[in-house]
N, C-alpha and C positions, 0 to 999 in steps of 0.2 A: 504494498499500499504506500503509496506517495505520500511524505509528511509536509503538507501545505505549511505549517507552522514556521518551518525552516525558511520559506521565501514569500511567507503571505502578502506583506506589503509591496513587494515587487510585482508579484502576480496581479494583485488589484490594481495596481496603476496601470500595468501594461495593458490590462483589458479593458479599462475606461474607453480607450479611443482605438482599440484594435481592430483591423478589418474583419477576422473572422468570428470575434465575439460581439464587439459594439454593432458593427454593421450587417453581420449577418447571422451568426446564431440568436442573439437577443432578439432583435425585431422579427426573425420568424418565430420564435417561441411565444412572443405576445400576440402575433398575429394569429397563430394555431389555438392558443388559449381562450380567444374569443370574447365575447363579452362577459366581462368577470365583476361588472358593478353589483354590488350587494351580495359577493359570492366570499365563501371562505376559501382560502387558497393557501396550501401548503408549496413552499420552496424546498424541494428535498436536494440537499446538496446546494446549500443557498450561496457559499463563498461570501463575498464580501456584500451581498445584498443588492448588485444592480437589478437583475429579474423581478425581484421582489418589489424593489422601488417602482419599476415601470408598472408591474400589476396594481400595486398600490395606486399609482397614478390613474388608473383605469377604474378607480373606486372598489377594489376588491378588499377585503380584511384579510391581511397575510400574515402568515407563520413561516417560520423557516427553521432549518437544522443544518448543521454540518459537522464533520468529524473533528474540522480544525478548530481550535479554541481560539486562534489568532484571527481566522477569517470570520468567524463568528462576532468578535470585538469589533472589527471592521465594519461588519452588517449592522451592529448597534450602534455604532457611531452614526452611519449613514440614516438609519431608520428611525432610530429614536427607543428610549427605554420601554416605552408603551407597546411594542412590539414583541409579540411572543419568538423568541430566538434561543435554541438550545443547541448545546453540542451533544450531538448525538450520532450512530454509526448506522449508515443505510443497511448494511449487513448485520444488522442486529433487530430484536423486536423494537418497534417504535414508541415513544413515549407519548402516546395520543389514544385515545378513546375511538370504539369503533363508529364509524360513520360521520366523523369529526369535520369532513371538509366536502366542498363541492367540486373543486379542481385541485390536480396536484400537478406541479411542474418539477422535471426531473432534467435538468441540463447539462448534459457532458460530465455524468458522474457514474451511470451505470458501468462503465465499461473499466472502471477500476476493480470491478468484483468479478470473480470468476464465476460465483454462481448467481443466477438472476432471479430465479424462482422464487427464493426467498423473500429477497428484497421487495419484488413485485408484488408477491402475495400480502405483504405487509401493507404496503402503499395501497393495494385493492380494500383491505380492511379499513383502512381508517377515511376511506371515501364512502360517500352515501351511495346507496343504490341510484345509480342513474347519473352519478359524477364520471368525471373523466380525468384520464392522466394524459398530459403531453411530456415527450420524452425527446430529446436529442442526444445522438451517440455518433462515434466517428464512422463515417459510411464504410461499409466492409469492402467495397470496390478500391478504395482508397490503400489500403492493407495490400490488395491484390497488386495495385500498380508499384507502391512503394517497395513491396517485398516479393519480387516475383519468382524467386526460387524457393518462397516457403509453401505450405500447404494452407490453402486458403480455407479448407473445411475444417481445419483442426481449432479447436479452441487453445488459443496458443497466449502465453504471457511474453510481453515485449517492453523494451524500454527506448526512450527518444530524449534528447539533450535538448534544451531549449534555452534560451537568452530573454528574461523579462526585466525590462528598466535597467538595463546592466549587470542583473544577477543570473548564474547559470544555475538553472535545475534541470534534475532528471526527473522525468515522470514515466511512471511505469504502468501499463494496461493489458487488458486482457482483448485480443481480436478473437471474435467469432462471426461464423458464416451470417448470411441473413436469414437462413432456415433456423438458425439455433436463436436467433433473436425472436422471431415470430411465435416458435415453439414455446419458449419462455412467456410472451407476452399471453398466449392461449392458455397456457399451462397455470398460469395464476389466475385466471378467470376473467382475463379481460375479452373484448372484441376489438378487432382493429379497425378504427373508422377510416384512418387517413394514414396515408404514406407519401411523404412530401420530401421533393427535394428542390427546395425553393431559390430562387435567385438572390442575389445580394441585395441589400434595402437601395430603392432608388435616391435615398437620400444619402449616399456613400461618396465621401469626397473623391475626387476623381484622380488626387494624388495617391490614393491608397490603392486604388485597383490595377492589377497586373496590365502589362503592355498590352496584351492580347485580348482585354475586356471587350474589345468591341467585337470581336469575334465569337465572343461566349455570351451565353445567358445565365450560367451560375457554376458553381464549384462542386467537382467531386471532393467534397470534404466532409460535411456531416449529413447526416440521415435523420428524418424527423417523424414520429408516430403520434398519431392521437388514440389514444385509447378508452373505451368505454366500459365502467363498471355496470354490468348488468343489476 
């Protein structure tokens, strides 16, 4: 498991304006979450809270948790002491009652876990019947492109090094093929309502886009799902 406490400030700072987070993943998650006015929303793996803040701006009552205490502290600075923010592990039973939320969002967090069924079952438990879960994960096709010599169909642990605001960090993930993702969703009791490969935000600053942006409509980077709780 990646220890975000060792680089929380740098990671949060970089993601405030980064192309893939600020102008791609976050706007896509907000759009897929839909109308959240008056809804109780759980941000699972909330990080420093930018997605929760956007959903609150949309009228939601937000709660959030993250494994990193430093990330939760940053989220509390952003969102205020009146927001329910907790240090909790997505891979363990969650500290919420059954049917506590109308919507849950889990952006770029599940891929840190080898087992998806147990955490997804917990997220299903805390959602009311008829609620929805919005998920983003690394696109499995990107793994196929980046690691052509590896077995795409194997659930595989791998690490990559990044630099965030001048700080180097190693992130460790679990790759899984598309069918393993969908099997986990349905195995946890969800119905798959939407599979999305969205374009970047139309508001993206031009200088952040790749040189061949005019020849493309989207990135093969993240994959998004909307799951319904029956």
